[in-house]
Wavefront OBJ file of the C-alpha trace (Angstrom):
o trace
v 10.141 -2.085 16.769
v 11.078 1.602 17.615
v 14.689 2.698 16.744
v 15.674 5.942 17.067
v 18.946 7.493 14.139
v 21.411 8.568 16.438
v 22.475 11.699 13.624
v 19.040 13.009 13.344
v 16.838 11.903 16.354
v 14.639 10.630 13.875
v 12.309 7.476 15.642
v 12.706 4.579 12.661
v 8.810 2.230 13.414
v 10.290 -1.108 11.696
v 7.153 -2.786 11.035
v 7.438 -6.802 12.580
v 4.498 -9.084 12.808
v 4.640 -11.312 16.037
v 4.309 -15.050 14.985
v 2.819 -17.721 17.645
v 3.791 -20.830 18.035
v 1.901 -24.038 19.267
v 2.855 -26.433 22.230
v 3.814 -23.321 24.674
v 6.537 -22.529 22.667
v 7.739 -18.879 22.414
v 7.286 -16.298 19.749
v 9.017 -15.055 16.716
v 9.140 -11.774 14.972
v 9.133 -11.445 11.177
v 10.000 -9.118 8.348
v 6.379 -7.562 7.564
v 5.954 -6.305 4.203
v 2.432 -5.825 4.187
v 2.162 -2.179 4.141
v -0.109 0.542 5.875
v -3.372 -0.866 5.865
v -6.660 0.656 5.468
v -5.329 3.219 2.828
v -7.233 5.168 0.719
v -5.766 5.393 -2.537
v -6.905 8.820 -3.217
v -5.200 9.730 0.109
v -1.800 7.848 -0.717
v 0.159 6.224 1.764
v 2.066 8.089 4.566
v 5.048 9.997 3.518
v 7.122 8.228 6.250
v 10.691 9.559 4.587
v 9.482 13.313 4.350
v 11.900 14.297 7.233
v 14.511 11.823 6.259
v 14.787 13.581 3.010
v 13.935 17.017 3.993
v 17.372 16.795 6.685
v 19.308 14.924 3.866
v 18.780 17.747 1.518
v 19.240 20.820 3.971
v 22.874 19.165 4.256
v 23.605 19.249 0.900
v 26.041 17.746 -1.285
v 26.149 16.605 -5.113
v 23.617 13.629 -5.057
v 21.398 11.952 -2.364
v 21.878 8.290 -3.362
v 22.311 5.843 -0.435
v 25.141 4.924 -2.177
v 26.944 8.534 -1.816
v 26.744 8.458 2.095
v 27.407 4.913 2.496
v 31.148 5.815 1.111
v 31.473 8.718 3.441
v 30.732 6.535 6.498
v 27.176 8.172 7.714
v 24.561 5.574 8.047
v 21.255 7.064 6.483
v 17.910 6.651 7.987
v 17.461 4.004 5.118
v 20.135 1.873 6.176
v 19.236 2.282 9.680
v 15.480 0.917 9.180
v 16.835 -1.919 6.598
v 19.124 -3.057 9.144
v 16.521 -3.496 12.221
v 13.923 -5.254 9.557
v 17.228 -7.959 8.231
v 17.925 -7.584 12.036
v 21.810 -6.989 11.484
v 24.345 -3.858 12.266
v 23.867 -0.970 11.122
v 27.315 -0.974 10.046
v 27.371 -4.525 7.798
v 24.444 -2.402 5.368
v 26.402 0.409 5.247
v 29.498 -1.461 4.400
v 27.771 -3.362 1.782
v 26.356 -0.708 -0.212
v 29.494 1.261 -0.238
v 31.105 -1.933 -1.523
v 28.164 -1.962 -4.079
v 27.473 -5.304 -2.973
v 23.844 -4.289 -2.048
v 21.135 -1.592 -2.887
v 18.356 0.191 -1.164
v 16.151 1.407 -3.657
v 14.557 4.968 -2.184
v 13.799 7.386 -4.605
v 14.005 10.811 -2.872
v 10.682 11.482 -4.486
v 9.094 8.570 -3.169
v 8.715 9.375 0.044
v 6.234 6.910 1.454
v 8.291 3.230 0.731
v 9.934 1.330 3.225
v 13.683 1.164 2.124
v 14.368 -2.482 2.129
v 17.858 -3.876 0.810
v 18.397 -6.091 -2.310
v 21.530 -8.005 -2.284
v 22.967 -11.924 -2.100
v 23.804 -11.064 1.879
v 20.103 -10.166 2.554
v 16.782 -11.730 2.719
v 15.196 -12.153 -0.880
v 12.496 -9.389 -2.329
v 10.638 -8.411 -5.368
v 11.417 -5.578 -7.593
v 8.683 -4.455 -9.773
v 8.755 -1.136 -12.369
v 5.149 -0.093 -11.987
v 3.624 1.873 -14.485
v 0.219 3.093 -15.336
v -1.857 0.768 -17.311
v -3.817 1.774 -20.760
v -6.503 -0.223 -19.802
v -7.193 0.588 -16.200
v -8.824 3.803 -15.588
v -8.792 4.557 -11.995
v -6.237 3.793 -8.825
v -8.519 1.535 -7.399
v -8.615 -0.450 -10.562
v -5.196 -0.394 -11.037
v -4.467 -1.794 -7.116
v -6.624 -4.434 -7.297
v -5.884 -5.514 -10.560
v -2.186 -5.436 -9.492
v -2.843 -7.377 -6.533
v -6.098 -8.220 -5.451
v -7.679 -6.578 -2.634
v -4.576 -4.423 -1.039
v -2.555 -1.195 -1.515
v -0.457 -1.659 0.991
v 1.927 -3.816 -0.536
v 2.242 -1.775 -3.516
v 5.073 0.057 -0.935
v 7.009 -3.041 -1.629
v 7.054 -2.574 -4.838
v 9.351 -0.541 -6.117
v 9.371 1.905 -8.938
v 13.237 0.599 -9.624
v 14.776 1.366 -13.325
v 17.974 -0.778 -12.833
v 17.004 -4.241 -13.076
v 20.381 -5.510 -14.642
v 22.251 -4.140 -11.621
v 19.908 -5.523 -9.281
v 19.930 -8.871 -11.032
v 24.160 -8.508 -11.117
v 23.577 -7.928 -7.150
v 21.342 -9.950 -6.316
v 22.671 -12.790 -8.146
v 26.321 -12.666 -7.693
l 1 2 3 4 5 6 7 8 9 10 11 12 13 14 15 16 17 18 19 20 21 22 23 24 25 26 27 28 29 30 31 32 33 34 35 36 37 38 39 40 41 42 43 44 45 46 47 48 49 50 51 52 53 54 55 56 57 58 59 60 61 62 63 64 65 66 67 68 69 70 71 72 73 74 75 76 77 78 79 80 81 82 83 84 85 86 87 88 89 90 91 92 93 94 95 96 97 98 99 100 101 102 103 104 105 106 107 108 109 110 111 112 113 114 115 116 117 118 119 120 121 122 123 124 125 126 127 128 129 130 131 132 133 134 135 136 137 138 139 140 141 142 143 144 145 146 147 148 149 150 151 152 153 154 155 156 157 158 159 160 161 162 163 164 165 166 167 168 169 170 171 172
C-alpha cells in the first residue's frame, strides 16, 4: 500500500501480505514484517528512511525524537507509516506517542528500519537487542545463526536499548 506524507510529499510504501481465503471468501490484507527479500548482507538493506531523516534534520531543533514531533502536533513519516501498517488514523498514533503511551523505535542512524509501534493499543511486536557476537565471524553467519535463513527479518527486530520503558508501555 502507498501512502503520501502531506507535509513532505514522500510516498511511503507500507508492506502488507494478501491472504486469500478458501470457499469463495474475500481476501484480507495483513501486517507484513518479513522485510525486504533477497538482500545481500554485504550490501545491506535499502535505506527507506534516508529522505525522511534528511528532511527533519533540515528543519532543525534540539532533538529529533518521535515524541518531540508528536508533542508539537507534527505527524512524521514514521507515525504515518506505523498508522497505515496498523490500519489506524495517523492523528491517533501521534496522540499516543505525545502522551507517552506508545513508542516508535526509530533511531535516526538506522535508515533501513521499517517503523512500528509499541504500546498497549497496538499490535504485539518483538523488540530485541542485537549486537556483535564473539563466536560468529561474519555478517552472513550472524544472520543465519539468528533466524536460520533470511536476513530481511532483522529489519523488524530493532536495536532498542530502553527495554524497561518498552515493557512498561506494553504491560501498562
